[in-house]
Residue, then its C-alpha position, 0 to 999 in steps of 0.5 A: m454505478s456510483v464511484e463509491t460502489s465501484v471503489g467498494f466492488w474493486a476493493d472487496g475483490a482485491p487479491f490482497p487483504m485490506v481493512l479499515v480500522d479506527n485509532a482504537r483498532q476497531l474494524q470498520w471494514r474488510n474485504a473478502a481476502a482480509a476476512r479469510l486472513l483474520v479467520s485463519r488467526n495466523v499472524v493478524v487476528m480480530t478479537d471482539g472487533v479489534v484487529d491485532a497481531v497474534y505474536e504478542p511482542h509485535q502487538d505494540l508495533l502494530r498498535t503504534q503503526i495504526t495510531s501514528a499512521t499518516g497520509v504517507m504509507s508506512l511499512r512494518i513486518v509482524g510475526p514470529n519468524a519468516d514462515s509466519a509473518c505478515l507485511v503491514l502497509a498502513q496509511r491514514l485516510s480522512s473521511p467526513r465522519q471519522e479518521l480511518v487507517m487503511l491496512i494492507l496485509r501481505p502474509c509470507r508464503p509457506g516455507g519463507g519468502m514474502d508474498g509482497v506487493s509488487t511494482a505492478d500492484m503499485r501501478a494498480m493501487f495508484r491507478l497509473t496509466t502505462t505511460e505514467y508507470k514508465v515515467v515513475k520507473r524512470l524517475l526512480s532511476a534518477e533520469t531527468p524529465s529531458d532524458i525521459a522525454a528523449t527515451l520515451n519519444i514524448k515532448i517534455g511538456t507532456i512528461r511534465t504533465h505526466v509527472r504532475n498527474i503522478y504526484a497527484k495520484m500518489g499524494v506526493t509533491s517531490r521526487e523524494g516523496l515519490i521515492t519514499r512512497c515507492l520504496p516498499f513496493a520496489w523493496l518487495d519486488g526485488g528492486r525491479 
């Protein structure tokens, strides 16, 4: 099985709706969960191949989020109220053929409350190992690499290697970048 096939299989089976759109919001790909969400026409809809917000005042928000997306994940909430809203995470991806924006859509649960991306989802999304995930949590708690090494009973050089790997996987170059990248996940997970 090729890497592309493996990634496609993983993404299509992901429990959260994911779509790829171009700058004109034209749908380029969607997984099975996104197909179900788009058909429901609840918060985000596809009309003539274009992804847009159902709630008219948030259409410009979604359009701006897509056109201004960068390599760092951004976060918006679209929808008329807490019972009918959707968290939209967007990140620009580069491919040899075209610029695409990945949208991860997380609808609210009935009765309110966001069925948000948790820190466990973050671990899966960035393919962090168990130890890398532990290091991320400690970095977010402002621990130094020396403190982390002592707590986890791992050599400082190994911690530095984990930090380099984490930064590479998460597309950041500093602790500040790591914090920014993790904020949506921590916020949605109650800061745990």
